[in-house]
DSSP file (Angstrom, degrees, kcal/mol; ACC not computed):
  #  RESIDUE AA STRUCTURE BP1 BP2  ACC     N-H-->O    O-->H-N    N-H-->O    O-->H-N    TCO  KAPPA ALPHA  PHI   PSI    X-CA   Y-CA   Z-CA
    1    1 A X              0   0    0      0, 0.0    75,-3.3     0, 0.0     2,-0.4   0.000 360.0 360.0 360.0 139.2   85.1   70.2  -19.3
    2    2 A X  E     -A   22   0A   0     20,-3.0    20,-2.9    73,-0.2     2,-0.6  -0.957 360.0-132.1-119.8 137.8   87.9   69.8  -16.7
    3    3 A X  E     -Ab  21  78A   0     74,-2.3    76,-3.0    -2,-0.4     2,-0.5  -0.820  24.3-164.0 -89.7 124.6   90.5   72.5  -16.1
    4    4 A X  E     -Ab  20  79A   0     16,-3.3    16,-2.5    -2,-0.6     2,-0.4  -0.949   5.4-151.3-115.9 122.5   94.0   70.8  -16.0
    5    5 A X  E     -Ab  19  80A   0     74,-2.8    76,-2.4    -2,-0.5     2,-0.4  -0.773   8.0-153.1 -95.3 134.2   96.9   72.7  -14.5
    6    6 A X        -     0   0    0     12,-2.8    76,-0.1    -2,-0.4     5,-0.1  -0.897  19.4-118.0-109.6 131.5  100.4   71.9  -15.9
    7    7 A X    >>  -     0   0    0     -2,-0.4     3,-1.8    74,-0.2     4,-0.7  -0.308  26.3-112.1 -68.9 154.0  103.5   72.4  -13.7
    8    8 A X  G >4 S+     0   0    0      1,-0.3     3,-1.2     2,-0.2     4,-0.4   0.854 114.6  61.7 -51.7 -41.3  106.1   74.9  -14.9
    9    9 A X  G 34 S+     0   0    0      1,-0.3    -1,-0.3     2,-0.1     3,-0.2   0.730 110.3  40.3 -63.5 -21.9  108.7   72.1  -15.6
   10   10 A X  G X4 S+     0   0    0     -3,-1.8     3,-1.8     1,-0.1     4,-0.3   0.450  86.7  94.9-103.7  -2.3  106.4   70.6  -18.2
   11   11 A X  G X<>S+     0   0    0     -3,-1.2     5,-2.9    -4,-0.7     3,-1.2   0.742  71.9  68.5 -67.6 -22.4  105.1   73.8  -19.8
   12   12 A X  G 3 5S+     0   0    0     -4,-0.4     3,-0.4     1,-0.2    -1,-0.3   0.756 102.6  48.6 -65.2 -20.7  107.7   73.7  -22.6
   13   13 A X  G < 5S+     0   0    0     -3,-1.8    28,-0.3     1,-0.2    -1,-0.2   0.444 108.1  54.3 -96.1  -2.4  105.9   70.7  -23.9
   14   14 A X  T X 5S-     0   0    0     -3,-1.2     3,-1.7    -4,-0.3    -1,-0.2   0.034 120.8 -99.4-116.8  24.7  102.5   72.3  -23.7
   15   15 A X  T 3 5S-     0   0    0     -3,-0.4    -3,-0.2     1,-0.3     3,-0.1   0.740  78.7 -60.0  65.4  21.1  103.3   75.4  -25.8
   16   16 A X  T 3 <S+     0   0    0     -5,-2.9    -1,-0.3     1,-0.3     2,-0.1   0.375  95.7 148.7  87.8  -4.0  103.8   77.3  -22.6
   17   17 A X    <   -     0   0    0     -3,-1.7    -1,-0.3    -6,-0.3     3,-0.1  -0.427  29.4-172.4 -66.9 134.0  100.2   76.8  -21.4
   18   18 A X  S    S+     0   0    0      1,-0.3   -12,-2.8    -2,-0.1     2,-0.3   0.649  75.3  20.9 -98.4 -19.8   99.8   76.6  -17.6
   19   19 A X  E     +A    5   0A   0    -14,-0.3    -1,-0.3    61,-0.0     2,-0.3  -0.980  69.0 178.8-149.7 136.6   96.2   75.5  -17.6
   20   20 A X  E     -A    4   0A   0    -16,-2.5   -16,-3.3    -2,-0.3     2,-0.5  -0.921  30.1-115.2-134.9 159.1   94.1   73.9  -20.4
   21   21 A X  E     +A    3   0A   0     -2,-0.3     2,-0.3   -18,-0.2   -18,-0.2  -0.846  39.2 175.9 -93.9 129.2   90.6   72.6  -20.8
   22   22 A X  E     -A    2   0A   0    -20,-2.9   -20,-3.0    -2,-0.5     2,-0.4  -0.880  20.2-137.3-129.4 163.1   90.3   68.9  -21.3
   23   23 A X        +     0   0    0     -2,-0.3    10,-0.3     6,-0.2     2,-0.2  -0.938  41.4 112.7-122.0 144.2   87.4   66.5  -21.7
   24   24 A X        -     0   0    0     -2,-0.4    -2,-0.1     8,-0.1     6,-0.0  -0.696  56.5-128.5 162.0 149.5   87.0   63.0  -20.2
   25   25 A X  S    S+     0   0    0     -2,-0.2    48,-2.5    47,-0.1     2,-0.3   0.569  96.8  32.3 -88.4 -11.2   85.0   61.1  -17.7
   26   26 A X  B  > S-E   72   0B   0     46,-0.3     4,-2.2     1,-0.1    46,-0.2  -0.888  89.4-105.2-136.1 168.4   88.1   59.7  -15.9
   27   27 A X  H  > S+     0   0    0     44,-1.7     4,-2.6    42,-0.3     5,-0.2   0.918 121.3  53.8 -59.5 -43.3   91.6   61.0  -15.2
   28   28 A X  H  > S+     0   0    0     41,-2.5     4,-2.3     1,-0.2    -1,-0.2   0.911 109.3  47.4 -59.1 -43.8   92.9   58.7  -17.9
   29   29 A X  H  > S+     0   0    0     40,-0.3     4,-2.0     2,-0.2    -1,-0.2   0.885 111.3  50.8 -66.3 -38.4   90.5   60.1  -20.5
   30   30 A X  H  X S+     0   0    0     -4,-2.2     4,-2.0     2,-0.2    -2,-0.2   0.905 110.8  49.0 -65.3 -41.0   91.4   63.7  -19.5
   31   31 A X  H  X S+     0   0    0     -4,-2.6     4,-2.8     2,-0.2    -2,-0.2   0.904 108.4  53.6 -65.3 -40.4   95.1   62.9  -19.9
   32   32 A X  H  X S+     0   0    0     -4,-2.3     4,-1.8     1,-0.2    -1,-0.2   0.894 107.3  51.5 -60.6 -38.9   94.5   61.3  -23.3
   33   33 A X  H  X S+     0   0    0     -4,-2.0     4,-1.2   -10,-0.3    -1,-0.2   0.908 110.3  49.4 -63.4 -41.2   92.8   64.5  -24.4
   34   34 A X  H  X S+     0   0    0     -4,-2.0     4,-2.3     1,-0.2     3,-0.4   0.925 109.9  51.1 -60.1 -46.0   95.8   66.5  -23.2
   35   35 A X  H  < S+     0   0    0     -4,-2.8    -1,-0.2     1,-0.2    -2,-0.2   0.783 101.8  60.9 -67.8 -27.3   98.2   64.2  -25.1
   36   36 A X  H  < S+     0   0    0     -4,-1.8     3,-0.3    -5,-0.2    -1,-0.2   0.897 112.0  39.4 -63.5 -38.2   96.2   64.6  -28.3
   37   37 A X  H  < S+     0   0    0     -4,-1.2     2,-0.3    -3,-0.4    -2,-0.2   0.881 135.0  20.0 -77.1 -39.2   96.9   68.3  -28.1
   38   38 A X    ><  +     0   0    0     -4,-2.3     3,-1.9    -5,-0.1     4,-0.4  -0.727  66.1 178.9-134.3  82.8  100.5   68.0  -26.9
   39   39 A X  T >> S+     0   0    0     -3,-0.3     3,-1.3    -2,-0.3     4,-0.5   0.775  76.8  68.4 -58.3 -29.7  101.9   64.4  -27.6
   40   40 A X  H 3> S+     0   0    0      1,-0.3     4,-0.5   -27,-0.2    -1,-0.3   0.711  89.4  65.8 -65.7 -18.2  105.3   65.2  -26.2
   41   41 A X  H X> S+     0   0    0     -3,-1.9     4,-1.5   -28,-0.3     3,-0.6   0.792  84.1  75.2 -71.4 -27.0  103.7   65.4  -22.7
   42   42 A X  H X> S+     0   0    0     -3,-1.3     4,-3.2    -4,-0.4     3,-0.8   0.925  97.1  43.7 -53.4 -52.9  102.8   61.7  -22.7
   43   43 A X  H 3< S+     0   0    0     -4,-0.5    -1,-0.3     1,-0.2    -2,-0.2   0.734 114.8  51.2 -67.8 -21.3  106.4   60.4  -22.1
   44   44 A X  H << S+     0   0    0     -3,-0.6    -1,-0.2    -4,-0.5    -2,-0.2   0.663 120.4  32.5 -89.0 -17.2  106.9   63.1  -19.4
   45   45 A X  H << S+     0   0    0     -4,-1.5     8,-2.4    -3,-0.8     2,-0.4   0.779 119.9  44.1-104.4 -40.0  103.7   62.3  -17.5
   46   46 A X  B  < S-F   52   0C   0     -4,-3.2     6,-0.2    -5,-0.3    -1,-0.2  -0.847  71.6-137.5-112.9 145.0  103.3   58.5  -18.1
   47   47 A X    >   -     0   0    0      4,-3.2     3,-1.7    -2,-0.4    -2,-0.1  -0.208  45.6 -82.2 -84.6-175.6  105.9   55.7  -17.9
   48   48 A X  T 3  S+     0   0    0      1,-0.3    -1,-0.1     2,-0.1    -2,-0.0   0.754 131.0  52.8 -62.5 -25.5  106.2   52.8  -20.3
   49   49 A X  T 3  S-     0   0    0      2,-0.1    -1,-0.3     3,-0.0     3,-0.1   0.535 121.1-106.3 -86.2  -7.2  103.4   50.9  -18.5
   50   50 A X  S <  S+     0   0    0     -3,-1.7     2,-0.3     1,-0.3    -2,-0.1   0.603  78.0 131.2  91.0  12.5  101.0   53.9  -18.7
   51   51 A X        -     0   0    0      1,-0.1    -4,-3.2    17,-0.0    -1,-0.3  -0.671  68.2 -95.7 -94.8 153.2  101.4   54.8  -15.0
   52   52 A X  B     -F   46   0C   0     15,-0.3    -6,-0.2    -2,-0.3    -7,-0.1  -0.471  50.9-100.4 -65.2 134.1  102.0   58.3  -13.8
   53   53 A X    >   -     0   0    0     -8,-2.4     3,-1.9    -2,-0.2    -1,-0.1  -0.234  28.6-120.2 -54.5 144.5  105.7   58.8  -13.2
   54   54 A X  T 3  S+     0   0    0      1,-0.3    -1,-0.1    -3,-0.1    -2,-0.1   0.704 110.6  61.5 -64.6 -19.0  106.6   58.6   -9.5
   55   55 A X  T 3  S+     0   0    0     28,-0.1    29,-3.3     2,-0.0     2,-0.3   0.401  97.7  72.4 -88.6   4.4  108.0   62.1   -9.4
   56   56 A X  E <   -C   83   0A   0     -3,-1.9     2,-0.3    27,-0.2    27,-0.2  -0.899  63.2-162.6-116.1 149.3  104.6   63.5  -10.4
   57   57 A X  E     -C   82   0A   0     25,-2.8    25,-3.1    -2,-0.3     2,-0.4  -0.946   9.8-143.1-125.4 149.6  101.4   63.8   -8.3
   58   58 A X  E     -C   81   0A   0      7,-0.4     7,-3.1    -2,-0.3     2,-0.4  -0.941  14.3-168.8-113.3 136.5   97.9   64.3   -9.4
   59   59 A X  E     -CD  80  64A   0     21,-2.5    21,-2.7    -2,-0.4     2,-0.5  -0.976   9.0-160.1-124.4 138.7   95.4   66.4   -7.5
   60   60 A X  E >  S-CD  79  63A   0      3,-2.8     3,-1.5    -2,-0.4    19,-0.2  -0.971  82.3 -22.7-118.0 114.3   91.7   66.7   -8.0
   61   61 A X  T 3  S-     0   0    0     17,-3.4    -1,-0.2    -2,-0.5    18,-0.1   0.914 129.5 -48.4  48.2  49.3   90.1   69.8   -6.6
   62   62 A X  T 3  S+     0   0    0     16,-0.3     2,-0.5     1,-0.2    -1,-0.3   0.516 116.7 112.2  73.1   9.1   93.1   70.1   -4.1
   63   63 A X  E <  S-D   60   0A   0     -3,-1.5    -3,-2.8     0, 0.0    -1,-0.2  -0.957  71.2-120.0-113.5 125.7   92.9   66.5   -3.0
   64   64 A X  E     -D   59   0A   0     -2,-0.5    -5,-0.3    -5,-0.2     2,-0.2  -0.399  29.5-138.8 -64.5 134.8   95.8   64.2   -3.9
   65   65 A X        -     0   0    0     -7,-3.1    -7,-0.4    -2,-0.1    -1,-0.1  -0.611  13.3-114.4 -91.5 151.7   94.7   61.3   -6.0
   66   66 A X        -     0   0    0     -2,-0.2     5,-0.1     2,-0.1    -1,-0.1  -0.263  44.6 -93.9 -68.3 173.1   95.8   57.7   -5.7
   67   67 A X  S    S+     0   0    0      2,-0.1   -15,-0.3     3,-0.0     2,-0.2   0.629  92.1 115.0 -67.5 -12.8   97.8   56.4   -8.7
   68   68 A X    >   -     0   0    0      1,-0.2     3,-0.7   -17,-0.1   -41,-0.1  -0.425  51.0-163.5 -64.6 123.7   94.6   54.9  -10.2
   69   69 A X  T 3  S+     0   0    0     -2,-0.2   -41,-2.5     1,-0.2   -42,-0.3   0.455  78.1  80.0 -86.8  -1.1   93.8   56.7  -13.4
   70   70 A X  T 3   +     0   0    0    -43,-0.2    -1,-0.2   -44,-0.2     2,-0.2   0.309  59.6 133.2 -88.9  10.8   90.2   55.4  -13.4
   71   71 A X    <   -     0   0    0     -3,-0.7   -44,-1.7    -5,-0.1   -43,-0.1  -0.427  61.1-117.5 -59.9 126.7   89.2   58.1  -10.9
   72   72 A X  B     -E   26   0B   0    -46,-0.2     2,-0.3    -2,-0.2   -46,-0.3  -0.354  27.1-155.6 -71.1 149.0   85.9   59.6  -12.3
   73   73 A X        -     0   0    0    -48,-2.5     2,-0.3    -2,-0.1   -71,-0.0  -0.905   1.0-153.5-121.3 151.4   85.8   63.3  -13.2
   74   74 A X    >   -     0   0    0     -2,-0.3     3,-2.3   -73,-0.0   -49,-0.0  -0.892  38.2 -83.0-121.3 154.9   82.8   65.7  -13.4
   75   75 A X  T 3  S+     0   0    0     -2,-0.3   -73,-0.2     1,-0.3   -52,-0.1  -0.318 118.0  26.1 -54.3 129.8   82.3   68.7  -15.5
   76   76 A X  T 3  S+     0   0    0    -75,-3.3    -1,-0.3     1,-0.3   -74,-0.2   0.331  87.4 139.9  96.2  -7.2   83.9   71.7  -13.7
   77   77 A X    <   -     0   0    0     -3,-2.3   -74,-2.3   -76,-0.2     2,-0.5  -0.260  47.3-135.0 -65.4 157.7   86.6   69.7  -11.8
   78   78 A X  E     -b    3   0A   0    -76,-0.2   -17,-3.4   -74,-0.0     2,-0.4  -0.976  20.2-171.5-117.4 117.8   90.1   71.0  -11.5
   79   79 A X  E     -bC   4  60A   0    -76,-3.0   -74,-2.8    -2,-0.5     2,-0.4  -0.895   4.9-169.4-108.2 137.0   92.9   68.5  -12.1
   80   80 A X  E     -bC   5  59A   0    -21,-2.7   -21,-2.5    -2,-0.4     2,-0.5  -0.992  17.3-150.8-133.9 132.9   96.5   69.4  -11.4
   81   81 A X  E     - C   0  58A   0    -76,-2.4     2,-0.5    -2,-0.4   -23,-0.2  -0.892  23.1-169.0 -95.4 126.3   99.8   67.7  -12.3
   82   82 A X  E     - C   0  57A   0    -25,-3.1   -25,-2.8    -2,-0.5     2,-0.5  -0.972  18.4-136.4-122.3 129.4  102.3   68.6   -9.6
   83   83 A X  E     - C   0  56A   0     -2,-0.5   -27,-0.2   -27,-0.2     2,-0.1  -0.730  30.7-119.9 -81.9 124.8  106.0   67.9   -9.8
   84   84 A X        -     0   0    0    -29,-3.3     2,-0.3    -2,-0.5    -1,-0.1  -0.382  25.5-125.5 -65.5 140.2  107.3   66.5   -6.6
   85   85 A X        -     0   0    0     -2,-0.1     2,-0.4    -3,-0.0    -1,-0.1  -0.664  21.3-158.9 -87.4 141.2  110.0   68.6   -4.9
   86   86 A X        +     0   0    0     -2,-0.3     2,-0.3     2,-0.0     0, 0.0  -0.910  19.9 157.5-117.4 148.5  113.3   67.0   -4.0
   87   87 A X              0   0    0     -2,-0.4    -2,-0.0     1,-0.1     0, 0.0  -0.928 360.0 360.0-156.2 179.9  115.6   68.3   -1.4
   88   88 A X              0   0    0     -2,-0.3    -1,-0.1     0, 0.0    -2,-0.0   0.351 360.0 360.0-158.1 360.0  118.4   67.4    0.9
C-alpha cells in the first residue's frame, strides 16, 4: 500500500479526500488505482498522451520524481501530487 496525497485544488474530484491508500508497483499503477476510485481525476492529472500535466509535480517520499511513470514503488511509500505555483 502507498499513501497518495492529493493537492487541495484537486480534492473536489476525490470526494474531498486529501490522502488515500492506493496499490501498485509503479507510479503509473498507483495512479490507475486512484483513477478507478475517482475517474474524474484522470483528466486533471494526465494529459491526452498519458503524461502528467506540466503544472503538476510528483514527489516520492519528499523527492521530486522525473516525469517517468514507471518509477517503482514499495509498500509504505508516500506519493504526493503537487500543483505548481505560479506567480508574477
